[in-house]
C-alpha positions as CSV (number, residue, x, y, z in Angstrom):
1,X,0.0,0.0,0.0
2,X,2.9,2.4,0.6
3,X,3.9,1.8,-3.0
4,X,0.5,3.0,-4.1
5,X,0.9,6.1,-1.9
6,X,4.3,6.8,-3.5
7,X,2.8,6.3,-6.9
8,X,0.0,8.8,-6.2
9,X,2.5,11.4,-4.9
10,X,4.8,11.0,-7.9
11,X,2.3,10.5,-10.8
12,X,-1.1,11.7,-9.4
13,X,-2.7,8.6,-10.9
14,X,-4.1,5.4,-9.4
15,X,-6.1,2.6,-10.7
16,X,-9.5,1.9,-9.2
17,X,-8.1,-1.2,-7.5
18,X,-5.3,0.8,-6.0
19,X,-7.8,3.3,-4.7
20,X,-10.0,0.6,-3.2
21,X,-6.9,-0.9,-1.4
22,X,-6.1,2.5,0.1
23,X,-9.7,3.3,1.1
24,X,-9.7,-0.1,2.9
25,X,-6.3,0.7,4.6
26,X,-5.6,0.2,8.3
27,X,-5.0,3.1,10.7
28,X,-1.2,3.2,10.1
29,X,-1.5,3.2,6.4
30,X,-4.3,5.8,6.6
31,X,-2.0,8.0,8.8
32,X,0.7,7.8,6.1
33,X,-1.9,8.6,3.4
34,X,-3.1,11.7,5.1
35,X,0.4,12.9,5.7
36,X,1.2,12.4,2.0
37,X,-1.9,14.4,1.0
38,X,-0.8,17.2,3.4
39,X,2.7,17.3,1.8
40,X,1.2,17.4,-1.7
41,X,-1.2,20.2,-0.6
42,X,1.8,22.2,0.7
43,X,3.8,21.7,-2.5
44,X,1.0,22.5,-5.0
45,X,-1.2,25.1,-3.2
46,X,0.9,26.3,-0.3
47,X,0.1,27.0,3.3
48,X,-2.5,29.6,2.8
49,X,-6.1,28.7,3.9
50,X,-8.6,30.5,1.8
51,X,-11.7,31.7,3.6
52,X,-15.1,32.1,1.9
53,X,-18.0,33.8,3.6
54,X,-21.0,31.4,3.4
55,X,-24.6,32.8,3.2
56,X,-27.3,30.2,3.5
57,X,-30.1,32.3,2.1
58,X,-33.0,29.9,1.9
59,X,-33.8,26.4,3.3
60,X,-36.8,25.9,1.1
61,X,-36.3,23.1,-1.5
62,X,-38.4,21.5,-4.1
63,X,-36.4,18.2,-3.9
64,X,-36.9,15.3,-1.6
65,X,-33.5,13.8,-1.1
66,X,-33.7,11.1,1.5
67,X,-30.6,12.2,3.4
68,X,-31.3,15.9,3.6
69,X,-32.8,17.8,6.6
70,X,-34.3,20.5,4.4
71,X,-36.0,18.0,2.0
72,X,-39.4,19.1,0.8
73,X,-41.4,16.6,3.0
74,X,-39.7,17.5,6.3
75,X,-42.7,19.1,8.0
76,X,-40.6,19.7,11.2
77,X,-38.2,22.1,9.4
78,X,-38.6,25.8,10.3
79,X,-38.5,27.4,6.8
80,X,-37.1,30.8,5.9
81,X,-36.2,32.7,2.8
82,X,-34.1,35.9,2.7
83,X,-35.1,38.7,0.4
84,X,-32.6,39.8,-2.3
85,X,-31.6,43.1,-0.6
86,X,-31.1,41.2,2.7
87,X,-28.6,38.9,1.0
88,X,-26.8,41.8,-0.6
89,X,-26.6,43.5,2.9
90,X,-25.0,40.3,4.4
91,X,-22.4,40.3,1.6
92,X,-21.6,44.0,2.4
93,X,-21.1,43.0,6.0
94,X,-18.9,40.1,5.0
95,X,-16.7,42.5,3.0
96,X,-16.3,44.7,6.1
97,X,-15.2,41.6,8.0
98,X,-12.5,41.1,5.4
99,X,-13.9,38.4,3.2
100,X,-13.1,38.5,-0.5
101,X,-15.4,35.7,-1.6
102,X,-19.1,35.1,-1.0
103,X,-20.6,31.6,-1.3
104,X,-24.4,31.8,-1.7
105,X,-26.1,28.5,-0.9
106,X,-29.7,27.4,-0.7
107,X,-32.2,24.7,-1.3
108,X,-33.6,24.6,-4.8
109,X,-36.1,27.4,-4.0
110,X,-38.2,28.4,-7.0
111,X,-38.8,31.9,-5.7
112,X,-35.3,32.8,-6.8
113,X,-35.9,33.3,-10.5
114,X,-33.1,34.1,-13.0
115,X,-34.0,37.8,-12.7
116,X,-33.9,37.8,-8.9
117,X,-30.6,35.9,-8.8
118,X,-29.0,38.1,-11.4
119,X,-30.1,41.2,-9.4
120,X,-28.4,39.7,-6.3
121,X,-25.2,38.6,-8.2
122,X,-24.7,41.9,-10.0
123,X,-25.1,44.0,-6.9
124,X,-22.7,41.8,-4.9
125,X,-20.2,42.0,-7.8
126,X,-20.2,45.8,-7.4
127,X,-18.5,45.1,-4.0
128,X,-15.5,43.6,-5.9
129,X,-16.0,40.2,-4.4
130,X,-15.7,36.7,-6.0
131,X,-19.0,35.0,-6.1
132,X,-19.7,31.3,-5.7
133,X,-23.1,29.8,-6.2
134,X,-24.4,26.6,-4.7
135,X,-28.1,26.6,-5.7
136,X,-28.6,23.3,-7.5
137,X,-29.5,22.1,-11.0
138,X,-30.4,24.8,-13.6
139,X,-30.6,25.1,-17.3
140,X,-27.6,26.1,-19.5
141,X,-29.4,29.5,-20.1
142,X,-29.7,30.1,-16.3
143,X,-26.1,29.3,-15.7
144,X,-25.1,31.6,-18.5
145,X,-27.2,34.4,-17.1
146,X,-25.6,34.0,-13.7
147,X,-22.1,34.1,-15.3
148,X,-22.9,37.2,-17.3
149,X,-24.2,38.9,-14.1
150,X,-20.8,38.2,-12.4
151,X,-20.8,34.7,-10.8
152,X,-17.3,33.2,-10.8
153,X,-17.7,29.7,-9.3
154,X,-20.4,27.1,-8.9
155,X,-20.6,24.1,-6.5
156,X,-22.7,21.1,-7.4
157,X,-21.8,17.9,-5.6
158,X,-22.4,14.7,-7.6
159,X,-22.9,13.0,-4.2
160,X,-22.3,9.6,-5.6
161,X,-21.4,8.1,-9.0
162,X,-23.4,5.0,-8.2
163,X,-26.4,5.8,-10.4
164,X,-28.6,3.2,-8.8
165,X,-27.8,4.5,-5.3
166,X,-28.2,8.1,-6.5
167,X,-31.7,7.5,-7.9
168,X,-32.8,5.7,-4.8
169,X,-31.6,8.5,-2.5
170,X,-32.7,11.4,-4.7
171,X,-36.2,10.5,-5.9
172,X,-37.4,12.3,-9.0
173,X,-33.9,13.5,-9.9
174,X,-31.6,12.4,-12.7
175,X,-27.9,11.5,-12.3
176,X,-27.3,12.2,-16.0
177,X,-28.9,15.7,-15.7
178,X,-26.6,16.4,-12.7
179,X,-23.6,15.5,-14.8
180,X,-24.9,17.6,-17.6
181,X,-25.0,20.6,-15.2
182,X,-21.4,20.1,-14.3
183,X,-20.5,19.9,-18.0
184,X,-22.5,23.1,-18.8
185,X,-20.7,25.0,-16.0
186,X,-17.3,24.0,-17.4
187,X,-18.3,25.1,-20.9
188,X,-19.4,28.5,-19.5
189,X,-16.0,29.1,-17.9
190,X,-17.0,28.7,-14.2
191,X,-14.6,27.4,-11.6
192,X,-16.5,24.1,-11.1
193,X,-16.8,22.4,-7.8
194,X,-18.3,19.0,-7.2
195,X,-17.9,16.5,-4.4
196,X,-19.4,13.5,-2.7
197,X,-21.0,12.2,0.5
198,X,-19.2,9.3,2.2
199,X,-20.9,6.6,4.3
200,X,-24.3,6.6,2.6
201,X,-26.4,3.5,3.1
202,X,-25.5,0.7,0.7
203,X,-22.5,2.7,-0.6
204,X,-19.6,0.6,-1.5
205,X,-15.8,1.3,-1.3
206,X,-15.8,0.5,-5.0
207,X,-18.2,3.3,-5.7
208,X,-16.2,5.8,-3.6
209,X,-13.2,4.9,-5.7
210,X,-15.3,5.7,-8.8
211,X,-16.2,9.1,-7.2
212,X,-12.6,10.0,-7.0
213,X,-11.9,8.9,-10.6
214,X,-15.0,10.9,-11.7
215,X,-13.5,14.1,-10.2
216,X,-10.3,13.5,-12.1
217,X,-12.1,12.7,-15.3
218,X,-14.2,15.9,-15.0
219,X,-11.1,18.0,-14.3
220,X,-12.9,19.8,-11.5
221,X,-11.5,22.9,-9.8
222,X,-12.8,22.1,-6.3
223,X,-14.0,19.0,-4.4
224,X,-16.2,19.1,-1.3
225,X,-16.1,15.8,0.5
226,X,-17.9,15.1,3.8
227,X,-19.5,12.4,5.8
228,X,-23.1,11.4,5.6
229,X,-24.7,12.3,9.0
230,X,-28.2,10.9,9.5
231,X,-30.9,13.5,10.3
232,X,-33.8,12.5,12.6
233,X,-36.5,14.0,10.4
234,X,-35.5,12.0,7.2
235,X,-36.2,8.5,6.0
236,X,-32.5,7.7,6.8
237,X,-32.8,8.7,10.5
238,X,-31.7,5.2,11.6
239,X,-28.8,4.8,9.1
240,X,-25.3,4.4,10.4
241,X,-23.3,7.0,8.5
242,X,-20.7,9.1,10.4
243,X,-17.8,7.8,8.4
244,X,-15.2,10.4,9.6
245,X,-12.1,8.3,8.9
246,X,-13.3,7.1,5.5
247,X,-14.2,10.7,4.5
248,X,-10.7,11.8,5.4
249,X,-9.1,9.1,3.3
250,X,-11.4,10.0,0.4
251,X,-10.5,13.6,0.6
252,X,-6.7,12.8,0.9
253,X,-6.8,10.6,-2.2
254,X,-8.7,13.3,-4.1
255,X,-5.8,15.7,-3.2
256,X,-3.2,13.2,-4.4
257,X,-4.9,12.7,-7.7
258,X,-5.9,16.4,-8.2
259,X,-2.9,18.1,-6.5
260,X,-3.7,21.7,-7.4
261,X,-7.4,22.0,-6.8
262,X,-9.2,23.7,-3.9
263,X,-10.5,21.3,-1.2
264,X,-12.6,22.7,1.7
265,X,-12.5,21.4,5.2
266,X,-16.2,20.8,5.4
267,X,-18.4,21.7,8.4
268,X,-19.8,18.2,8.5
269,X,-16.3,17.0,9.6
270,X,-16.6,19.3,12.6
271,X,-20.0,18.0,13.4
272,X,-18.3,14.6,14.1
273,X,-15.1,15.8,15.7
274,X,-14.6,19.2,17.5
275,X,-11.3,19.5,15.6
276,X,-12.7,18.1,12.4
277,X,-11.9,21.0,10.1
278,X,-8.4,21.4,11.5
279,X,-7.8,17.6,11.0
280,X,-9.0,18.0,7.4
281,X,-6.7,21.0,6.9
282,X,-3.8,18.7,7.9
283,X,-5.0,16.0,5.5
284,X,-5.1,17.8,2.2
285,X,-7.7,20.6,2.6
286,X,-6.9,24.3,2.0
287,X,-10.3,26.1,2.2
288,X,-12.7,26.9,5.0
289,X,-16.2,28.6,4.7
290,X,-17.0,30.5,7.8
291,X,-20.8,31.0,8.1
292,X,-21.8,34.7,7.8
293,X,-25.5,34.0,7.5
294,X,-26.5,35.4,10.9
295,X,-27.7,33.6,14.0
296,X,-31.4,34.2,13.3
297,X,-31.2,32.0,10.3
298,X,-28.3,29.6,10.3
299,X,-29.7,27.2,13.0
300,X,-32.6,26.5,10.6
301,X,-30.3,25.5,7.6
302,X,-29.9,22.0,9.0
303,X,-28.9,19.6,6.3
304,X,-27.6,17.4,9.1
305,X,-27.6,17.6,12.9
306,X,-24.7,18.8,15.0
307,X,-24.0,21.9,13.0
308,X,-21.3,24.0,14.8
309,X,-21.1,27.7,15.4
310,X,-24.9,28.3,15.0
311,X,-24.9,30.9,17.8
312,X,-21.6,32.6,16.8
313,X,-21.5,36.0,15.0
314,X,-19.9,36.1,11.6
315,X,-16.9,38.0,13.0
316,X,-16.5,35.5,15.8
317,X,-16.5,32.6,13.3
318,X,-13.8,34.3,11.2
319,X,-11.7,35.2,14.2
320,X,-12.0,31.8,15.8
321,X,-11.0,29.9,12.7
322,X,-8.1,32.3,12.1
323,X,-6.7,31.5,15.5
324,X,-7.0,27.8,14.8
325,X,-5.3,28.2,11.4
326,X,-2.4,30.0,12.8
327,X,-2.0,27.4,15.6
328,X,-1.2,24.8,13.0
329,X,1.4,26.9,11.3
330,X,-0.9,28.0,8.4
331,X,-2.0,31.5,7.3
332,X,-5.2,33.0,6.0
333,X,-5.0,33.3,2.3
334,X,-3.8,36.6,0.8
335,X,-2.7,35.4,-2.7
336,X,-4.4,35.8,-6.0
337,X,-6.1,39.1,-5.1
338,X,-6.9,37.5,-1.7
339,X,-9.7,35.5,-3.4
340,X,-8.1,32.1,-3.5
341,X,-8.9,31.5,-7.2
342,X,-8.1,28.1,-8.6
343,X,-4.5,28.3,-9.8
344,X,-5.1,27.4,-13.5
345,X,-7.8,30.1,-13.7
346,X,-6.0,33.0,-12.0
347,X,-5.0,34.6,-15.3
348,X,-8.6,34.5,-16.4
349,X,-10.3,36.1,-13.4
């Protein structure tokens, strides 16, 4: 297995069988794998940790994914929707806190028409901030309109490349359409982020290996990888999930195969371990998304239970994570216009 790690470090390629071996590795091999990913991260993207201010602006969703706490049929969810000018105000506040990138995330809320989204995007763009959207599946024309209004990046996790599992967990949705969305985003010149959920019911190690190979095949710019955490108000409430160690290995292998991409230390990691995001930063990650939504809303954006920092102010979130980043010998990103653009796209942004 050490030979496979060495191969990944040197060539950034592994076969599916080699990935499966490493995903199944024991604790000692896993420790060496995470260390290798951290070294590759340092060599290719440096010690800066890029911060993106996250605004979760609506927890209303038309979809009914079995694993998600804001699924349409969850009658126990307290729903909210920010108004466009409220979102813009939060972006203005985030800029005052020093953020250079805003990530706008929501359920697939049909209230936010193309016209409304472009109004929000164009006004935030006037603040000279990079804009990332994470608002689900749209048409080519909608993605194009967002891009023309000023959006720079788009996050759309594939969740799993096991099509049968995907369709079972995401009723009424199409895996092929999700892939089409990722292809459209790339054609339009976005920095494209995808990712996966690890530890889903009936998910195999083989399919997780396929996920990693999919990221490489799609030549993505960012990969968000996190553990599945069962939510009590979903059909998967009694599932096991919580695959923290396997999620770290998946993230580390993604770093080894795609050495220069951006990889966030996801908040789901911290829901399972108080130091989850710091551990992820030491295992290949280089991005953190402090929540700047505001305390009155963010406790209701509950994709999974155990969300951290729900009572902290945006400034406290940023300050606290900055202290933790410095404590492990890393620095908050100041390169590439302080926006943390994906390296291959810097000249184009």
